[in-house]
C-alpha positions, 0 to 999 in steps of 0.5 A, spaced: 690 990 884 696 990 879 697 983 880 690 981 878 690 986 872 697 983 869 695 976 870 688 977 867 691 979 861 695 973 861 688 969 863 685 972 856 691 970 851 695 964 854 692 959 850 696 952 849 696 949 856 701 949 861 707 948 857 705 954 853 704 958 860 711 958 862 713 961 855 707 966 856 709 968 864 716 968 862 715 974 857 710 978 861 714 977 868 721 976 866 722 980 860 717 985 859 715 987 867 721 985 870 718 983 876 723 977 877 730 975 875 731 969 870 734 965 875 728 966 880 723 964 875 726 958 874 727 956 881 719 957 882 718 953 876 722 947 879 718 948 886 711 948 882 713 942 878 715 938 885 708 940 888 702 936 886 696 941 883 695 946 877 703 947 875 702 954 871 697 956 876 701 955 882 707 958 878 703 965 877 700 965 884 708 964 887 710 970 882 704 974 885 707 972 892 713 975 890 710 981 888 705 983 893 705 978 898 699 973 899 694 978 896 698 978 890 698 971 890 690 971 890 690 976 885 694 973 880 691 966 881 684 970 880 686 974 874 689 968 870 683 963 872 677 968 871 676 968 864 677 960 862 673 959 869 667 963 866 667 960 859 667 953 862 662 954 867 658 958 861 659 952 856 656 947 862 650 952 863 648 952 855 652 956 851 655 951 847 662 949 844 666 954 842 668 950 836 661 951 833 661 958 833 668 959 830 670 952 827 677 949 828 682 952 824 683 958 829 685 953 834 691 950 829 693 957 829 693 958 837 697 951 837 702 954 832 703 960 836 704 956 843 709 952 840 713 959 838 712 962 845 715 956 848 721 956 843 723 963 845 722 962 852 727 956 851 732 960 848 732 965 853 732 960 859 738 956 855 742 962 855 742 965 862 741 958 866 746 954 861 752 958 860 757 953 860 758 945 859 756 942 866 749 946 866 748 944 858 750 936 860 744 937 865 739 940 861 741 935 855 740 929 860 733 931 862 731 932 855 734 925 853 730 921 859 724 925 858 724 923 851 724 916 852 720 916 859 715 921 857 710 920 864 708 926 868 711 923 874 718 923 871 719 931 871 719 932 878 724 926 879 728 929 874 728 936 877 730 933 884 736 929 881 738 935 877 738 939 884 742 933 887 747 933 881 748 941 882 750 940 889 756 935 887 758 939 881 757 946 883 759 946 891 766 949 890 763 955 887 757 956 892 759 962 897 757 960 904 751 964 907 751 966 914 745 971 914 741 966 912 742 961 918 738 966 922 731 965 924 727 959 925 724 955 919 717 956 918 714 950 920 708 953 923 706 954 916 707 947 914 703 944 919 697 949 918 698 946 910 698 939 912 692 940 917 688 943 912 690 938 907 688 932 911 681 936 913 680 937 905 681 930 904 677 927 910 671 932 911 667 929 904 668 922 907 664 924 913 658 925 909 658 918 906 652 917 901 651 925 900 652 926 892 654 933 893 660 931 898 662 925 894 663 929 888 666 935 891 671 930 895 673 927 888 675 933 885 679 935 891 683 928 891 684 930 883 687 936 885 691 934 891 694 928 887 696 930 880 703 932 878 705 936 872 698 939 872 694 940 865 692 934 861 695 929 867 689 931 871 684 928 866 684 921 868 683 923 875 677 927 874 674 922 869 675 917 875 671 921 880 665 923 875 664 919 869 666 912 873 661 914 878 656 916 874 655 923 876 657 925 869 656 922 862 662 920 858 659 925 852 658 931 857 665 929 859 669 929 852 665 935 850 667 939 856 674 937 855 674 939 848 672 946 850 677 946 855 682 946 849 679 952 846 679 957 852 685 960 854 688 959 861 689 953 866 686 947 864 684 945 871 678 950 870 675 944 867 673 942 874 668 948 874 665 945 868 664 938 871 661 942 878 656 946 873 654 939 869 653 936 876 649 942 879 652 941 885 648 943 891 642 944 886 645 950 882 649 950 876 653 956 877 654 954 885 656 947 882 661 951 878 664 955 883 665 949 888 668 945 882 673 950 881 675 951 888 675 944 890 680 942 884 685 948 885 685 949 893 689 943 895 695 945 890 694 952 893 694 950 900 701 946 898 704 952 895 702 956 901 706 951 906 712 950 901 714 956 898 716 960 905 720 953 907 723 954 900 725 961 901 729 959 907 733 954 904 735 957 898 740 961 902 744 956 904 750 954 900 748 947 898 741 949 897 744 954 892 748 949 888 742 945 888 738 950 885 743 951 880 743 944 878 735 944 878 735 950 874 739 947 868 735 941 869 728 945 868 731 948 861 731 940 859 724 939 861 722 945 857 726 942 851 722 936 852 715 939 853 717 943 846 719 937 843 712 933 845 708 939 842 711 939 835 711 931 835 704 931 838 700 934 832 701 941 833 705 942 827 704 939 820 709 940 814 713 945 812 708 951 812 707 950 819 714 950 820 715 956 817 709 959 821 712 957 827 719 960 825 716 967 823 711 967 829 718 966 834 721 971 830 716 976 831 715 975 839 723 975 839 724 982 835 717 984 839 714 986 832 707 986 836 705 985 843 705 977 844 697 977 845 696 981 838 701 975 835 697 970 838 690 973 836 693 974 829 696 967 828 689 964 830 685 969 825 690 967 819 689 960 821 681 961 821 681 964 814 686 959 811 682 953 814 
């Protein structure tokens, strides 16, 4: 239950998308609650960037697993997902758009707060994960590459290259791990995950012509094939819903707009689509099916990959690779922050000053992060 309640608070306050979620998670799980170290946090960030699926949700589930096993992982995922899932399904059922209730000024305040959260996280991770020039060079190289080639598929490639570089650069400083060689690799879990994935993607194909099965299969494929999470999943969802005629373009765009206005993972857009299609004859049932379909593949892959990684990381060569990958993650986060600043989240000196003030408030802990986020939204809403 601890994992559920802590992640529920994050699910209610983590605005800004998957990049901002990294900052919120770090502040809550590393800085405030100290559930895991900075190094372990960066390891899990790197792992979840490699795996297809909802990156921030997988990260939260992995942290829950660290804290309380698979029940903790389930609780962490459920708490983080539930608020936005209920809102998105509710919008599809007929609650309307949150912009119609409160306007759009407050959304701008949330964007500025998200930039500040990520900036504080970046500074903290830079200090602990890039203490010397070799790590800094890897981070800067990742930043430069991602700035020139901002496609989502490049991120896991860059982290992999950073890990390989770490094996070369840091190999002499890595101590041999003897105890880690005991025990077998958890191949049974990997095989189980593979079988489940094949079944998830194959079963809808067996019901060719069944609208509900085809729609569910499309959402499953979207969740299984996307790297990076967040907005990257939208083209796949559009292909499986709008292009097939199951959801009209206007409804799709309205749901996408609502997804920007709610906290938590953007993948809950799958719940909106399932409810809009009224899968299996009911909007709320359809929302639950859509939500499960878009999240489940990534979580299955996490269940298969996390135990394997926990075995490999104890070897000296793997620890050297982790050191390089962790440094590269800092560069990935820096590139994401740069993208947030340049994509319209901030305009002019006033917004810049607001971001600096919010970052100071977070760093100096003037208020809890959720209160700072709410304050930023409220002030921007009044000034708009």
